[in-house]
LUMDREN-119839 format. One record per residue: residue in one letter; x, y, z of N, C-alpha, C in turn. Coordinates in pm, whole numbers, plus 50000, padded with zeros to 5 digits. Atoms other than C-alpha are relative to their C-alpha. Layout:
BEGIN
aXYZXYZXYZ ...
END
This chain:
BEGIN
m501184999549914086121009738742499454986150027 g500525013349982084940974238680500884991450089 r499085007949918088060958738833499975004650145 q500064994949863087800981339135498734995250070 i501245004949941084170971439193500114985250034 k499805014349973085100934539164500884998150123 g499155000949883087880939739417499275003650129 l500774996149882085560957739658498984989250038 l500955010749971082950930339626500694988150065 y499255011049939085580904039702500365003250145 f499674995949864086660923840008498784999550091 f501215000049918083080928140134499554985850030 i500465013849981082260891340084500904992750101 t499085006849909085390878240256499915005650142 d500114994049867084920902740543498744995350072 s501265003949938081350890640603499904985150029 i500115014649986082090853140596499984995950147 k499925003949858083030850740965498725003650074 a501234995849932080030870741086498814991449958 l501125008250049077630850940865500104985750051 t499835013749949079110817640975499564998950145 i500415000049860078670826141342498495001850012 f501444997349993075170839741282499184987849963 w500785011650042073880809741089500224988050090 g499765010849905075540785641331499135001450124 i500834997649882073770801641628498524998349967 l501415001150037070460804141442499584985649979 t500345014150025070490768141322500014991850129 g499955007049872071550755441664498805003250087 t501174996249921068760774941830498734993149950 i501185006750055066160760541593500024985150033 i499915014449969067440725141648499664997550147 i500275001849857067390728742028498525002450031 s501424997249975063930744442027499104989149942 t500775011150057062670716441799500024987950092 i499895011249906063970690342043499125002450122 i500844996849884062260708342330498524998549964 a501395001350044059020709942129499604985349987 f500275014450009059280672342063499814993950138 a500095005549864059740666142435498685003850067 i501244995549936056590685742527498814998449906 v501065001650099054470673242238498704995450063 d501205005149934052050656642480499445009750103 v500474990149903051680687542699498885008249937 a501164992950055048280703842648500225015150005 d499984985350007047910740442548501425005750001 t498624995350009051600744242468500365002049854 k499664996850138052830761342153501265008349998 m498764992650018056320772742054500005006349860 i499994992750127056630799241783501375006449982 f498684994450030059870809741616499895008249871 a500074991150115060170839341377501415002149945 i498694998650063063230835341156500185013949939 p499794986650058062610868640971500415010550102 a499644990149899062850888341296501494999850028 v498565001349975066340874841357500805005249881 l499314995450120067370881540997499985015349990 y500124985550010066090917341007500885007150104 i499154994049897067890925041334501474999349960 f498625001450046071150911541194500315010149890 c499784990550110070760932640879500085014350052 a499964986549945070070963841085501355002950065 i498714998149933073200959341297501145000049898 y498935001050099075370949041001500035012349910 g500054988250086074180977640780500535012450068 f499524988349925074921003241053501514999650018 k498565001149973078420989941121500855000549874 v499235000150125079430987840754500645013649974 a499504986650031079841025640725501295003050074 a498824997049920082411027441004501124989949981 n498995010550008084210994540934500594998349860 l499545003250134084420990440557500375012249916 i499744988250083084331025340406501405005850024 p498664994349981087521038940575501104991649936 f498975008650058089571008740469499965000649848 s500134999350146088191010240113500595012949945 i499434987250044089141047040086501514999850008 r498535000949987092651040040213500614991549890 m499525008550109092971013539941499885007049865 g500074992350123092251040339679498684999249925 a501285001150067088621032639598499275013450002 t500784987850005086401061239487498674998150073 r501255000949923083231069539678498894994149915 k501065005350087081001062039380500114984949986 n499815014450011082521027439334499694992950131 i500315006049871082201020739707498504998450016 f501445000649985078491029039705499384989949904 i500525009850096077841008739390500294985850048 s499635013449951079720978839534499174996150121 l500805003049882077870981439864498554997049962 g501365002850045074530983039682499864986049943 i500025013750055075340951439487500184989750110 f499755009449890076670934639800498784998650090 f501205000649917073600943840006498894992049933 l501045007450072071270930639737500334985049997 g499615014149999073250898139707499884993850137 l500115005149863073400894440085498544997750038 a501425001649969069640899740115499424987849930 i500515011750073068910873839844500534987150062 f499415012049941071330848639998499354996550134 k500595002649870069920852440349498544996249988 a501415003350018066340851440222499834985649951 i500085013750052066920819240026500354989850108 l499585009549897068770802140310498994999650114 g500984999849892066270813540574498724992849962 s501215006850045063280801940368500214985049985 t499705014350014064970768640293500054993150136 i499955005749866065700762440662498604998650059 q501375000749948062100770540753499234988749933 t500695010850071060790746840483500474986450048 a499455012949957063140718940593499504996150139 f500455003249864062210721240961498494998350007 t501455002050004058510724040876499674985849958 y500205014050042058650690840689500474990350108 l499495008749893060720675740971499014999250115 n500985000149891058160685941232498764992049962 r501155007850044055360671241024500314985150000 a499625014250005057270638740981500014993750138 f499945005349863057740634641356498755003450080 g501254997149932054260646941440500125010950106 i499824989149904055450678241622499075011449961 d500954989350029052450701241626500055011250103 t499864989549898053630722641919501065010349960 y498944990950047056230741141710499595005649865 a500424993650124055440766441437500905011949971 f499214988550045057200793241235499065011549966 l500774987950029055940828841203500725008149893 h499404992650112056500848440882498975009749942 p500944990750063054970879440716499314994449876 a500615005850120054280857940409498684993150030 q501265006349964051440841640601498815009349977 l501064990550032049450873640535499654999949853 l500215000250144049790867740161499794985749953 s500055014350030050610831740067501334994150046 d498815005249934053060811640274500664989449913 t499235008950085055200796639998501485003750007 w498564997549995058960793839961500355012549921 l499684988750085059070819139679499505013250060 t500544987949938056860844239861500875004450117 r499124996749886059040842540172501305006149951 v498754994650054062150848439962499805014349950 a500254986750054060610878439787499815010450111 i500264990749890059390894640109501275002650080 d498784998349920062610888340304501065007849923 t499034992550080064750901040017499685014950001 s500404985950001062780933439997500255006650135 m499864994349867062750939040372501465001650039 m498604999549956066410930840433500815009949919 f499264990350081067700951340140499685014250045 c500384986649956065730981640258500575002950139 i499434998049866066840976840621501495002649991 l498574997850018070460973940512500285014049946 s499794986850060070151005640302499735011250099 v500374989349907068381026640566500995000850116 l499064999849888070681016140852501405003749955 f498734995350052073721020940631500005015149984 l500124985550012072481056040559500175006850135 l499844994349867072161063340931501434998350052 g498625002149961075571047840996500965009149926 f499174990950078077051068640716499915014250053 i500174986849939075601100340872500815000850129 y499255000349874077091090441209501515000349973 y498565000650031080481082541051500505013349945 r499544987950068080621114540844499855012550086 y500284987649928079121140341081500124998750152 g499755001649858079781125541424498754997350082 l501065003849907077651119841731498805009549993 f501114990350001075591151741692498944996049898 a500955003750104073991142341362499534985750017 g500375014049987074091104841428499014997350111 g500955001849891072151108741750498785008849988 t501104990550006070001139241679498944995949898 i500965003450107068431127841351499124988150038 p500905010949958067201093541476499105003950117 a500814996049886066001109641800498795008349956 i501104991750048063931135841619499024991849917 m500885008650078062581109841376499154991350092 f500735008249903061591088241675498925008350069 i500974991249935059871117741843498835002949906 v501064997550098057961125841524499144987649981 l500755012550013056981089141494499064998150118 l500865001149883055671088641851498865010149995 l501034989850013053811120941785498924995649902 g500975004850098052191105741477499144988850054 i500785010949941051151074741672498995005550100 s500904994449899049671095541954498865008049937 k501034992250068047791118141713499094991349913 g500835009450075046551088441512500135000749851 w499954999050146047531099641162500864989249937 i499245011350056050061071441119499074987949984 l500955011150011047321046141193499045002349883 d500884996950114045021063940947500734997849867 y499225002050123047821063040689500144985249968 l499875014350022048341025640736498674993849957 v501325004950042044601019340709499745003649854 h500164995950139044581039140386500834991249907 l499165008650082047471018240253499394986149985 s500585013450005045750985640344498774999449911 n501214999850083042630996440156500285002949854 t499724995750138044341009339843501114992249932 l498865007050058047440987639794499954985250032 t499855014249974048080950739762501264997550082 l498865002949914050500934240001501264997549918 g498835002350083052770923039718500645012949954 y499464987250041053130958339588500605007550118 f499474993749878053720969839947501464996150022 f498645004549977056820948439987500925003549883 w499184995650112058020956739636500385014750017 s499714985849978057790993639727501075001850106 i498944999449899059950987040033501364997749935 c498755002650072062630972139809500365012049912 h499764988550086062231001639572500575011650079 r499464989349917062901025739859501494997950027 g498585002749982066221008339921500815004049878 f499324995850121067211013539557500015015249987 d500074985550009066081049739579501055006550089 i498974994749911068401055739875501364999149934 y498705001450067071331042339677500115009149879 d499974990450110070341063739381500435013750050 k499604987149942070701094139607501474999950040 l498625000649951074001082239753501005000049885 v499025002150106075691072539426500005011349898 y500054990750112074471096339161499885014650042 d500044986349951073701127339367501225003250085 q498794998549921076901121539568499735007050133 k500324994549868075171131239894498894991550059 c501065007349933072861115840150498855009450027 y501204992149984069381127440233500195011650098 s499944990049895070361146640544501235008949990 s498784992150006073671161940429499705014849986 e500354986050015072011194140315499445005850129 i500574995349874070091196740641501105003150100 i498934998149905073231192440848500875011949962 t499204988550046075161217440635499315013150035 h500734987849967072431243540683500005002650149 i499974998149855072391237241057501345005750043 k498674995149963076141242541079500185014649960 k499894986250045075821275040883498915008950059 k501094992749934072781285341098499015005849899 h500994995850098070521287540797498604994950036 l501295005749962067761267840969499705003050145 t500444998949862065771275241280499634986150050 l500365013049944064771247441516498714994849939 t501285004150060061231247241373500224994949858 q499725004450138062581244741016500734986749999 f499265012549993064941216941120499054988350029 i500955010549968062111196641277499114997149879 a500815002050120060001202340965500774992249894 a499185007450096062891189940749500114985350039 q499935013949956063211158640963498664993049980 y501335005550025059461153440936499874995549854 q500045003450142059821153740557500904988049972 m499095011050024062801130140567499444986950055 l500625012049944060831105840785499124993149896 f500865005950100058321100940504500764996549873 q499185004450113061101098840245500574986250028 l499455013149965062631069640430498914989750024 r501135009049974059191054740518500384989550102 l499565009349898060331039240843498904990050031 g500895010549957058781006540951499004996049895 a501045004450092055480998040789499655010449897 a500344989650096055281031340603501075002249896 l498924998750098058211024640370499434998949857 l500584999750133056391033940052500255013549936 c499844987450071056781060439783498715008050014 
END
Protein backbone atom coordinates (compact mmCIF):
# COMPACT_ATOMS: atom_id res chain seq x y z
CA MET A 1 0.00 0.00 0.00
CA GLY A 2 2.75 2.44 0.93
CA ARG A 3 4.76 1.76 -2.23
CA GLN A 4 1.66 2.14 -4.36
CA ILE A 5 0.84 5.51 -2.79
CA LYS A 6 4.43 6.67 -3.36
CA GLY A 7 4.19 5.60 -6.99
CA LEU A 8 0.88 7.41 -7.46
CA LEU A 9 2.27 10.57 -5.87
CA TYR A 10 5.27 10.45 -8.21
CA PHE A 11 2.92 10.05 -11.18
CA PHE A 12 0.69 12.94 -10.08
CA ILE A 13 3.65 15.25 -9.46
CA THR A 14 5.38 14.53 -12.77
CA ASP A 15 2.10 14.89 -14.64
CA SER A 16 1.48 18.34 -13.14
CA ILE A 17 4.96 19.77 -13.78
CA LYS A 18 4.22 20.94 -17.33
CA ALA A 19 0.90 22.58 -16.42
CA LEU A 20 2.41 24.30 -13.38
CA THR A 21 5.42 25.53 -15.36
CA ILE A 22 3.21 27.09 -18.02
CA PHE A 23 0.88 28.57 -15.39
CA TRP A 24 3.59 30.19 -13.29
CA GLY A 25 5.42 31.41 -16.39
CA ILE A 26 2.30 33.19 -17.65
CA LEU A 27 1.43 34.55 -14.21
CA THR A 28 4.93 35.88 -13.50
CA GLY A 29 5.19 37.39 -16.98
CA THR A 30 1.83 39.10 -16.56
CA ILE A 31 2.87 40.61 -13.23
CA ILE A 32 6.17 41.84 -14.67
CA ILE A 33 4.48 43.45 -17.69
CA SER A 34 1.79 45.06 -15.56
CA THR A 35 4.46 46.38 -13.17
CA ILE A 36 6.31 47.98 -16.09
CA ILE A 37 3.07 49.57 -17.29
CA ALA A 38 2.38 50.85 -13.77
CA PHE A 39 5.89 52.35 -13.64
CA ALA A 40 5.26 54.09 -16.97
CA ILE A 41 2.03 55.70 -15.75
CA VAL A 42 3.28 56.53 -12.26
CA ASP A 43 2.84 60.25 -12.93
CA VAL A 44 -0.70 59.89 -14.27
CA ALA A 45 -3.24 61.19 -11.77
CA ASP A 46 -6.12 59.05 -10.48
CA THR A 47 -4.69 55.86 -11.96
CA LYS A 48 -4.52 52.62 -10.00
CA MET A 49 -3.73 49.08 -11.15
CA ILE A 50 -4.87 46.20 -8.95
CA PHE A 51 -3.87 42.56 -9.41
CA ALA A 52 -5.39 39.67 -7.44
CA ILE A 53 -3.04 36.69 -7.45
CA PRO A 54 -5.43 34.50 -5.36
CA ALA A 55 -8.18 34.80 -8.00
CA VAL A 56 -5.86 33.32 -10.62
CA LEU A 57 -4.73 30.56 -8.26
CA TYR A 58 -8.29 29.62 -7.34
CA ILE A 59 -9.41 29.45 -10.98
CA PHE A 60 -6.46 27.20 -11.85
CA CYS A 61 -7.27 24.90 -8.92
CA ALA A 62 -10.92 24.69 -9.97
CA ILE A 63 -10.05 23.68 -13.53
CA TYR A 64 -7.26 21.32 -12.48
CA GLY A 65 -9.35 19.62 -9.79
CA PHE A 66 -12.20 19.01 -12.25
CA LYS A 67 -9.93 17.54 -14.93
CA VAL A 68 -8.03 15.23 -12.56
CA ALA A 69 -10.96 12.80 -12.30
CA ALA A 70 -11.09 12.18 -16.05
CA ASN A 71 -7.35 12.33 -16.75
CA LEU A 72 -5.55 10.65 -13.85
CA ILE A 73 -8.00 8.16 -12.33
CA PRO A 74 -8.49 5.95 -15.46
CA PHE A 75 -4.74 5.61 -16.01
CA SER A 76 -4.14 4.86 -12.32
CA ILE A 77 -6.77 2.11 -12.38
CA ARG A 78 -5.24 0.58 -15.51
CA MET A 79 -1.90 0.50 -13.68
CA GLY A 80 -3.50 -1.63 -10.95
CA ALA A 81 -4.01 0.98 -8.23
CA THR A 82 -6.91 0.52 -5.84
CA ARG A 83 -9.55 3.21 -5.49
CA LYS A 84 -8.73 3.81 -1.83
CA ASN A 85 -5.05 4.36 -2.58
CA ILE A 86 -5.95 6.67 -5.46
CA PHE A 87 -8.11 8.85 -3.23
CA ILE A 88 -5.53 8.93 -0.44
CA SER A 89 -2.78 9.85 -2.91
CA LEU A 90 -4.91 12.56 -4.49
CA GLY A 91 -5.73 13.99 -1.06
CA ILE A 92 -2.04 14.20 -0.17
CA PHE A 93 -1.22 15.59 -3.61
CA PHE A 94 -3.95 18.25 -3.42
CA LEU A 95 -2.80 19.35 0.02
CA GLY A 96 0.84 19.53 -1.12
CA LEU A 97 -0.14 21.38 -4.29
CA ALA A 98 -2.19 23.89 -2.30
CA ILE A 99 0.68 24.53 0.13
CA PHE A 100 3.21 24.87 -2.70
CA LYS A 101 1.07 27.30 -4.70
CA ALA A 102 0.19 29.30 -1.59
CA ILE A 103 3.84 29.69 -0.56
CA LEU A 104 5.00 30.60 -4.07
CA GLY A 105 2.10 32.99 -4.66
CA SER A 106 2.62 34.78 -1.34
CA THR A 107 6.38 35.00 -1.95
CA ILE A 108 5.87 36.52 -5.41
CA GLN A 109 3.43 39.06 -3.99
CA THR A 110 5.87 40.00 -1.21
CA ALA A 111 8.77 40.33 -3.66
CA PHE A 112 6.89 42.57 -6.09
CA THR A 113 5.48 44.65 -3.22
CA TYR A 114 9.01 45.45 -2.02
CA LEU A 115 10.10 46.09 -5.62
CA ASN A 116 7.28 48.57 -6.17
CA ARG A 117 8.16 50.38 -2.96
CA ALA A 118 11.82 50.55 -3.95
CA PHE A 119 11.00 52.17 -7.30
CA GLY A 120 8.27 54.37 -5.86
CA ILE A 121 5.46 52.71 -7.81
CA ASP A 122 2.30 53.64 -5.93
CA THR A 123 -0.08 53.02 -8.84
CA TYR A 124 0.13 49.23 -8.53
CA ALA A 125 -1.33 47.17 -5.68
CA PHE A 126 -2.17 43.57 -4.89
CA LEU A 127 -5.56 42.43 -3.64
CA HIS A 128 -5.85 39.50 -1.23
CA PRO A 129 -8.47 38.17 1.23
CA ALA A 130 -5.83 38.38 3.97
CA GLN A 131 -6.28 42.14 3.95
CA LEU A 132 -9.53 41.55 5.86
CA LEU A 133 -7.55 39.89 8.66
CA SER A 134 -3.85 40.78 8.68
CA ASP A 135 -1.92 41.07 5.44
CA THR A 136 1.19 39.08 6.33
CA TRP A 137 3.05 36.38 4.42
CA LEU A 138 1.97 33.65 6.81
CA THR A 139 -1.67 34.73 6.80
CA ARG A 140 -1.78 34.72 3.01
CA VAL A 141 -0.29 31.23 2.93
CA ALA A 142 -2.81 29.91 5.46
CA ILE A 143 -5.82 31.41 3.67
CA ASP A 144 -4.71 30.37 0.18
CA THR A 145 -3.89 26.84 1.34
CA SER A 146 -7.35 26.43 2.88
CA MET A 147 -9.18 27.89 -0.09
CA MET A 148 -7.24 26.01 -2.78
CA PHE A 149 -7.41 22.65 -1.02
CA CYS A 150 -11.18 22.98 -0.61
CA ILE A 151 -11.64 24.13 -4.23
CA LEU A 152 -9.56 21.21 -5.48
CA SER A 153 -11.60 18.78 -3.37
CA VAL A 154 -15.03 20.14 -4.34
CA LEU A 155 -14.26 20.39 -8.07
CA PHE A 156 -12.66 16.95 -8.01
CA LEU A 157 -15.85 15.63 -6.46
CA LEU A 158 -17.94 17.21 -9.24
CA GLY A 159 -15.50 15.91 -11.86
CA PHE A 160 -15.66 12.46 -10.30
CA ILE A 161 -19.48 12.53 -10.50
CA TYR A 162 -19.26 13.55 -14.16
CA TYR A 163 -16.68 10.84 -14.91
CA ARG A 164 -18.58 8.08 -13.09
CA TYR A 165 -22.21 8.88 -13.96
CA GLY A 166 -21.92 10.78 -17.22
CA LEU A 167 -23.40 14.02 -18.51
CA PHE A 168 -26.76 13.60 -16.77
CA ALA A 169 -25.42 13.71 -13.24
CA GLY A 170 -22.45 15.93 -14.09
CA GLY A 171 -24.72 18.60 -15.54
CA THR A 172 -27.89 18.17 -13.50
CA ILE A 173 -26.37 18.37 -10.02
CA PRO A 174 -24.42 21.64 -10.54
CA ALA A 175 -27.41 23.15 -12.36
CA ILE A 176 -29.80 22.38 -9.50
CA MET A 177 -27.26 23.59 -6.93
CA PHE A 178 -26.91 26.83 -8.93
CA ILE A 179 -30.69 27.26 -9.08
CA VAL A 180 -30.99 26.70 -5.33
CA LEU A 181 -28.17 29.20 -4.78
CA LEU A 182 -29.94 31.82 -6.91
CA LEU A 183 -33.17 31.12 -5.07
CA GLY A 184 -31.41 31.64 -1.73
CA ILE A 185 -29.91 34.93 -2.93
CA SER A 186 -33.27 36.19 -4.20
CA LYS A 187 -35.06 35.20 -0.99
CA GLY A 188 -32.33 36.72 1.14
CA TRP A 189 -31.63 33.81 3.48
CA ILE A 190 -28.09 33.32 2.16
CA LEU A 191 -27.31 36.95 2.98
CA ASP A 192 -28.84 36.49 6.44
CA TYR A 193 -26.73 33.36 6.89
CA LEU A 194 -23.52 35.20 5.95
CA VAL A 195 -24.38 38.06 8.30
CA HIS A 196 -24.90 35.52 11.07
CA LEU A 197 -21.51 33.96 10.31
CA SER A 198 -19.77 37.34 10.35
CA ASN A 199 -21.26 38.11 13.76
CA THR A 200 -20.53 34.75 15.40
CA LEU A 201 -17.29 33.48 13.84
CA THR A 202 -13.80 34.84 13.46
CA LEU A 203 -12.31 35.11 10.01
CA GLY A 204 -9.44 32.79 10.89
CA TYR A 205 -11.82 30.05 11.98
CA PHE A 206 -13.84 30.68 8.82
CA PHE A 207 -10.94 29.81 6.53
CA TRP A 208 -9.91 26.89 8.74
CA SER A 209 -13.44 25.52 8.39
CA ILE A 210 -13.12 25.76 4.61
CA CYS A 211 -10.00 23.60 4.76
CA HIS A 212 -11.80 21.22 7.12
CA ARG A 213 -14.59 20.80 4.58
CA GLY A 214 -12.02 19.66 2.02
CA PHE A 215 -10.76 16.99 4.43
CA ASP A 216 -14.35 15.96 5.16
CA ILE A 217 -15.00 15.38 1.45
CA TYR A 218 -11.99 13.10 1.26
CA ASP A 219 -13.12 11.28 4.38
CA LYS A 220 -16.36 10.47 2.56
CA LEU A 221 -14.57 9.43 -0.63
CA VAL A 222 -11.90 7.24 0.97
CA TYR A 223 -13.45 5.61 4.00
CA ASP A 224 -17.11 5.46 2.99
CA GLN A 225 -16.07 4.43 -0.54
CA LYS A 226 -18.75 6.66 -2.11
CA CYS A 227 -19.28 10.30 -2.95
CA TYR A 228 -21.95 12.54 -1.51
CA SER A 229 -24.29 12.26 -4.46
CA SER A 230 -23.86 8.57 -5.35
CA GLU A 231 -26.83 7.50 -3.24
CA ILE A 232 -28.98 10.24 -4.74
CA ILE A 233 -28.11 9.20 -8.28
CA THR A 234 -28.69 5.52 -7.50
CA HIS A 235 -32.15 6.29 -6.12
CA ILE A 236 -32.98 8.39 -9.17
CA LYS A 237 -32.02 5.55 -11.49
CA LYS A 238 -34.18 3.14 -9.49
CA LYS A 239 -37.03 5.74 -9.39
CA HIS A 240 -37.03 5.84 -5.62
CA LEU A 241 -37.08 9.63 -5.54
CA THR A 242 -39.62 12.09 -6.85
CA LEU A 243 -38.52 15.37 -8.38
CA THR A 244 -39.39 17.23 -5.16
CA GLN A 245 -37.37 14.76 -3.07
CA PHE A 246 -34.45 15.04 -5.48
CA ILE A 247 -34.43 18.86 -5.25
CA ALA A 248 -34.63 18.60 -1.45
CA ALA A 249 -31.65 16.21 -1.47
CA GLN A 250 -29.66 18.64 -3.62
CA TYR A 251 -30.61 21.45 -1.25
CA GLN A 252 -29.13 19.42 1.61
CA MET A 253 -25.99 18.60 -0.37
CA LEU A 254 -25.50 22.30 -1.15
CA PHE A 255 -25.08 23.04 2.54
CA GLN A 256 -22.87 19.98 3.00
CA LEU A 257 -20.46 21.30 0.42
CA ARG A 258 -20.89 24.94 1.61
CA LEU A 259 -20.29 26.46 -1.81
CA GLY A 260 -18.54 29.80 -2.01
CA ALA A 261 -18.55 31.85 1.17
CA ALA A 262 -20.77 29.35 3.03
CA LEU A 263 -18.20 26.55 3.16
CA LEU A 264 -18.57 25.87 6.86
CA CYS A 265 -19.68 22.94 9.00
